[in-house]
Each structure stands twice: as C-alpha cells, then as structure tokens.
N, CA, C and O atoms as a GROMACS GRO file, in nm:
protein
  264
    1MET      N    1  -0.112  -1.127  -1.122
    1MET     CA    2   0.030  -1.131  -1.061
    1MET      C    3   0.072  -1.166  -0.967
    1MET      O    4   0.004  -1.147  -0.865
    2ILE      N    5   0.196  -1.229  -0.956
    2ILE     CA    6   0.179  -1.262  -0.818
    2ILE      C    7   0.365  -1.227  -0.794
    2ILE      O    8   0.455  -1.221  -0.878
    3VAL      N    9   0.367  -1.210  -0.650
    3VAL     CA   10   0.550  -1.117  -0.664
    3VAL      C   11   0.579  -1.212  -0.624
    3VAL      O   12   0.492  -1.267  -0.556
    4ASN      N   13   0.680  -1.269  -0.637
    4ASN     CA   14   0.789  -1.414  -0.548
    4ASN      C   15   0.871  -1.356  -0.466
    4ASN      O   16   0.946  -1.265  -0.505
    5VAL      N   17   0.869  -1.402  -0.335
    5VAL     CA   18   1.040  -1.301  -0.263
    5VAL      C   19   1.043  -1.372  -0.243
    5VAL      O   20   0.952  -1.455  -0.235
    6ASP      N   21   1.208  -1.386  -0.210
    6ASP     CA   22   1.249  -1.459  -0.122
    6ASP      C   23   1.411  -1.412  -0.104
    6ASP      O   24   1.444  -1.338  -0.197
    7ARG      N   25   1.471  -1.427  -0.049
    7ARG     CA   26   1.628  -1.373   0.025
    7ARG      C   27   1.762  -1.326  -0.110
    7ARG      O   28   1.841  -1.236  -0.138
    8LEU      N   29   1.725  -1.433  -0.146
    8LEU     CA   30   1.827  -1.437  -0.277
    8LEU      C   31   1.768  -1.379  -0.446
    8LEU      O   32   1.808  -1.407  -0.560
    9ARG      N   33   1.651  -1.281  -0.391
    9ARG     CA   34   1.571  -1.263  -0.569
    9ARG      C   35   1.429  -1.204  -0.588
    9ARG      O   36   1.341  -1.287  -0.609
   10CYS      N   37   1.403  -1.109  -0.585
   10CYS     CA   38   1.271  -1.104  -0.588
   10CYS      C   39   1.182  -1.077  -0.761
   10CYS      O   40   1.234  -0.993  -0.836
   11ASP      N   41   1.099  -1.125  -0.792
   11ASP     CA   42   1.059  -1.092  -0.916
   11ASP      C   43   0.882  -1.082  -0.872
   11ASP      O   44   0.816  -1.106  -0.770
   12ALA      N   45   0.851  -1.031  -1.023
   12ALA     CA   46   0.666  -1.070  -1.065
   12ALA      C   47   0.632  -1.156  -1.174
   12ALA      O   48   0.653  -1.134  -1.294
   13LEU      N   49   0.580  -1.253  -1.124
   13LEU     CA   50   0.521  -1.304  -1.215
   13LEU      C   51   0.347  -1.285  -1.239
   13LEU      O   52   0.255  -1.310  -1.161
   14LEU      N   53   0.345  -1.213  -1.425
   14LEU     CA   54   0.263  -1.180  -1.454
   14LEU      C   55   0.223  -1.311  -1.557
   14LEU      O   56   0.292  -1.398  -1.611
   15LEU      N   57   0.023  -1.270  -1.558
   15LEU     CA   58  -0.001  -1.398  -1.666
   15LEU      C   59  -0.050  -1.285  -1.730
   15LEU      O   60  -0.117  -1.200  -1.672
   16THR      N   61  -0.012  -1.280  -1.874
   16THR     CA   62  -0.040  -1.150  -1.981
   16THR      C   63  -0.185  -1.307  -2.076
   16THR      O   64  -0.238  -1.402  -2.018
   17THR      N   65  -0.202  -1.262  -2.242
   17THR     CA   66  -0.276  -1.307  -2.279
   17THR      C   67  -0.170  -1.382  -2.349
   17THR      O   68  -0.217  -1.469  -2.421
   18GLY      N   69  -0.029  -1.374  -2.349
   18GLY     CA   70   0.080  -1.404  -2.458
   18GLY      C   71   0.163  -1.513  -2.374
   18GLY      O   72   0.273  -1.553  -2.412
   19GLY      N   73   0.115  -1.547  -2.282
   19GLY     CA   74   0.158  -1.652  -2.148
   19GLY      C   75   0.211  -1.583  -2.023
   19GLY      O   76   0.186  -1.473  -1.975
   20LEU      N   77   0.296  -1.687  -1.981
   20LEU     CA   78   0.376  -1.658  -1.815
   20LEU      C   79   0.498  -1.481  -1.870
   20LEU      O   80   0.552  -1.475  -1.981
   21CYS      N   81   0.507  -1.409  -1.803
   21CYS     CA   82   0.617  -1.311  -1.835
   21CYS      C   83   0.705  -1.299  -1.650
   21CYS      O   84   0.661  -1.271  -1.539
   22VAL      N   85   0.814  -1.330  -1.691
   22VAL     CA   86   0.885  -1.249  -1.500
   22VAL      C   87   0.941  -1.161  -1.537
   22VAL      O   88   1.034  -1.167  -1.618
   23LEU      N   89   0.896  -1.061  -1.487
   23LEU     CA   90   0.932  -0.965  -1.408
   23LEU      C   91   1.043  -0.884  -1.324
   23LEU      O   92   1.022  -0.781  -1.260
   24PRO      N   93   1.214  -0.982  -1.343
   24PRO     CA   94   1.283  -0.946  -1.201
   24PRO      C   95   1.263  -0.787  -1.119
   24PRO      O   96   1.262  -0.679  -1.179
   25LEU      N   97   1.249  -0.804  -0.975
   25LEU     CA   98   1.236  -0.695  -0.855
   25LEU      C   99   1.383  -0.690  -0.834
   25LEU      O  100   1.419  -0.798  -0.788
   26PRO      N  101   1.468  -0.619  -0.848
   26PRO     CA  102   1.600  -0.608  -0.782
   26PRO      C  103   1.627  -0.538  -0.710
   26PRO      O  104   1.722  -0.540  -0.632
   27GLY      N  105   1.504  -0.422  -0.735
   27GLY     CA  106   1.517  -0.272  -0.585
   27GLY      C  107   1.484  -0.373  -0.475
   27GLY      O  108   1.563  -0.399  -0.384
   28LEU      N  109   1.333  -0.444  -0.493
   28LEU     CA  110   1.260  -0.486  -0.393
   28LEU      C  111   1.375  -0.616  -0.330
   28LEU      O  112   1.440  -0.713  -0.369
   29SER      N  113   1.334  -0.512  -0.165
   29SER     CA  114   1.356  -0.675  -0.036
   29SER      C  115   1.251  -0.737  -0.019
   29SER      O  116   1.142  -0.697  -0.059
   30LYS      N  117   1.276  -0.875   0.064
   30LYS     CA  118   1.161  -0.913   0.145
   30LYS      C  119   1.088  -0.834   0.224
   30LYS      O  120   0.966  -0.838   0.241
   31ASP      N  121   1.228  -0.706   0.308
   31ASP     CA  122   1.121  -0.630   0.436
   31ASP      C  123   1.023  -0.533   0.312
   31ASP      O  124   0.902  -0.525   0.289
   32ALA      N  125   1.119  -0.482   0.263
   32ALA     CA  126   0.952  -0.390   0.151
   32ALA      C  127   0.876  -0.435   0.157
   32ALA      O  128   0.788  -0.413   0.241
   33ALA      N  129   0.873  -0.524   0.067
   33ALA     CA  130   0.775  -0.637   0.062
   33ALA      C  131   0.699  -0.649   0.179
   33ALA      O  132   0.579  -0.623   0.168
   34THR      N  133   0.725  -0.668   0.244
   34THR     CA  134   0.642  -0.739   0.371
   34THR      C  135   0.491  -0.556   0.400
   34THR      O  136   0.369  -0.538   0.411
   35ARG      N  137   0.657  -0.453   0.396
   35ARG     CA  138   0.586  -0.326   0.426
   35ARG      C  139   0.523  -0.371   0.367
   35ARG      O  140   0.484  -0.485   0.391
   36ARG      N  141   0.481  -0.295   0.253
   36ARG     CA  142   0.421  -0.272   0.137
   36ARG      C  143   0.263  -0.318   0.130
   36ARG      O  144   0.153  -0.265   0.116
   37ALA      N  145   0.322  -0.450   0.147
   37ALA     CA  146   0.142  -0.568   0.207
   37ALA      C  147   0.094  -0.525   0.305
   37ALA      O  148  -0.020  -0.483   0.283
   38ARG      N  149   0.141  -0.508   0.451
   38ARG     CA  150   0.034  -0.480   0.534
   38ARG      C  151  -0.013  -0.292   0.501
   38ARG      O  152  -0.122  -0.252   0.541
   39ALA      N  153   0.064  -0.216   0.441
   39ALA     CA  154   0.048  -0.076   0.439
   39ALA      C  155  -0.126  -0.081   0.319
   39ALA      O  156  -0.232  -0.020   0.306
   40PHE      N  157  -0.051  -0.192   0.263
   40PHE     CA  158  -0.222  -0.217   0.093
   40PHE      C  159  -0.335  -0.276   0.204
   40PHE      O  160  -0.445  -0.220   0.208
   41GLN      N  161  -0.316  -0.354   0.266
   41GLN     CA  162  -0.432  -0.420   0.279
   41GLN      C  163  -0.457  -0.347   0.427
   41GLN      O  164  -0.574  -0.361   0.460
   42ARG      N  165  -0.382  -0.277   0.519
   42ARG     CA  166  -0.399  -0.151   0.592
   42ARG      C  167  -0.571  -0.089   0.538
   42ARG      O  168  -0.688  -0.090   0.577
   43ALA      N  169  -0.455  -0.020   0.380
   43ALA     CA  170  -0.554   0.055   0.310
   43ALA      C  171  -0.676   0.004   0.336
   43ALA      O  172  -0.733   0.027   0.443
   44LEU      N  173  -0.733  -0.076   0.234
   44LEU     CA  174  -0.812  -0.124   0.195
   44LEU      C  175  -0.886  -0.178   0.271
   44LEU      O  176  -0.998  -0.176   0.220
   45ALA      N  177  -0.888  -0.241   0.395
   45ALA     CA  178  -0.979  -0.209   0.558
   45ALA      C  179  -1.015  -0.142   0.562
   45ALA      O  180  -1.137  -0.153   0.563
   46VAL      N  181  -0.946   0.038   0.569
   46VAL     CA  182  -1.007   0.150   0.636
   46VAL      C  183  -1.045   0.232   0.546
   46VAL      O  184  -1.077   0.343   0.586
   47ALA      N  185  -1.054   0.200   0.374
   47ALA     CA  186  -1.064   0.239   0.296
   47ALA      C  187  -1.221   0.304   0.303
   47ALA      O  188  -1.225   0.426   0.313
   48PRO      N  189  -1.378   0.218   0.297
   48PRO     CA  190  -1.482   0.283   0.318
   48PRO      C  191  -1.514   0.401   0.463
   48PRO      O  192  -1.618   0.463   0.488
   49GLN      N  193  -1.427   0.398   0.512
   49GLN     CA  194  -1.433   0.380   0.708
   49GLN      C  195  -1.496   0.574   0.668
   49GLN      O  196  -1.550   0.648   0.750
   50GLY      N  197  -1.458   0.612   0.503
   50GLY     CA  198  -1.466   0.759   0.585
   50GLY      C  199  -1.438   0.867   0.445
   50GLY      O  200  -1.363   0.794   0.380
   51ARG      N  201  -1.454   1.000   0.358
   51ARG     CA  202  -1.364   1.036   0.256
   51ARG      C  203  -1.244   1.094   0.284
   51ARG      O  204  -1.190   1.140   0.183
   52ALA      N  205  -1.177   1.110   0.399
   52ALA     CA  206  -1.012   1.166   0.511
   52ALA      C  207  -0.925   0.984   0.446
   52ALA      O  208  -0.832   0.937   0.380
   53THR      N  209  -1.025   0.955   0.514
   53THR     CA  210  -0.933   0.817   0.531
   53THR      C  211  -0.950   0.735   0.397
   53THR      O  212  -0.889   0.630   0.377
   54SER      N  213  -1.041   0.795   0.304
   54SER     CA  214  -1.078   0.717   0.217
   54SER      C  215  -1.011   0.777   0.066
   54SER      O  216  -1.049   0.763  -0.050
   55THR      N  217  -0.907   0.842   0.120
   55THR     CA  218  -0.880   0.979   0.012
   55THR      C  219  -0.660   0.896   0.030
   55THR      O  220  -0.590   0.864  -0.065
   56ALA      N  221  -0.626   0.891   0.160
   56ALA     CA  222  -0.525   0.841   0.185
   56ALA      C  223  -0.533   0.701   0.183
   56ALA      O  224  -0.425   0.652   0.149
   57ALA      N  225  -0.638   0.603   0.210
   57ALA     CA  226  -0.600   0.452   0.190
   57ALA      C  227  -0.567   0.407   0.040
   57ALA      O  228  -0.524   0.302  -0.007
   58THR      N  229  -0.616   0.559  -0.031
   58THR     CA  230  -0.634   0.520  -0.215
   58THR      C  231  -0.488   0.564  -0.224
   58THR      O  232  -0.411   0.475  -0.261
   59GLN      N  233  -0.426   0.702  -0.193
   59GLN     CA  234  -0.293   0.735  -0.195
   59GLN      C  235  -0.178   0.601  -0.219
   59GLN      O  236  -0.101   0.574  -0.312
   60THR      N  237  -0.220   0.510  -0.039
   60THR     CA  238  -0.178   0.414   0.023
   60THR      C  239  -0.157   0.329  -0.144
   60THR      O  240  -0.068   0.330  -0.229
   61VAL      N  241  -0.324   0.244  -0.125
   61VAL     CA  242  -0.339   0.179  -0.263
   61VAL      C  243  -0.194   0.184  -0.373
   61VAL      O  244  -0.092   0.115  -0.384
   62LEU      N  245  -0.257   0.323  -0.453
   62LEU     CA  246  -0.216   0.340  -0.573
   62LEU      C  247  -0.059   0.364  -0.596
   62LEU      O  248  -0.002   0.370  -0.705
   63ALA      N  249  -0.002   0.377  -0.466
   63ALA     CA  250   0.132   0.420  -0.406
   63ALA      C  251   0.195   0.280  -0.379
   63ALA      O  252   0.317   0.290  -0.366
   64THR      N  253   0.145   0.143  -0.366
   64THR     CA  254   0.146   0.030  -0.390
   64THR      C  255   0.171  -0.047  -0.499
   64THR      O  256   0.246  -0.145  -0.494
   65LEU      N  257   0.117  -0.013  -0.591
   65LEU     CA  258   0.066  -0.050  -0.712
   65LEU      C  259   0.192  -0.034  -0.822
   65LEU      O  260   0.251  -0.121  -0.885
   66GLU      N  261   0.208   0.098  -0.822
   66GLU     CA  262   0.360   0.157  -0.882
   66GLU      C  263   0.435   0.072  -0.935
   66GLU      O  264   0.544   0.106  -0.980
   0.00000   0.00000   0.00000
C-alpha cells in the first residue's frame, strides 16, 4: 500500500493479486497524514524498549493502520 497525499486529494494505492486498486481517502488531509506517519515512525522506534512502552507503541501502530 502507498498513500498518495496531495492538497487536492488523497488516495491509497493498493497492489492486489487482481492488480492495482485506487481507494479514495476523502477524509484524509496532508497534515493528518503527516501526523500519523510521524506517530507511526515513533511507535516503531520505541516498541522494543519495554513492555509498557511497547503496548502504547502497538496501540499507535494499530490506530495508524485502521
């Protein structure tokens, strides 16, 4: 999956066994995508640091992927 973010529109590009599928993301803004990507990267970086931190990081990763 690749998320295409532009000021005019946002779409997810999904590569499936049937080919390329474009999923419009009308509720996603560039700012929101940037915030989610940064939170996702931070969560991945801290996940191995301990159980409590890992739980919080896992919740962030899951929320980002929803």
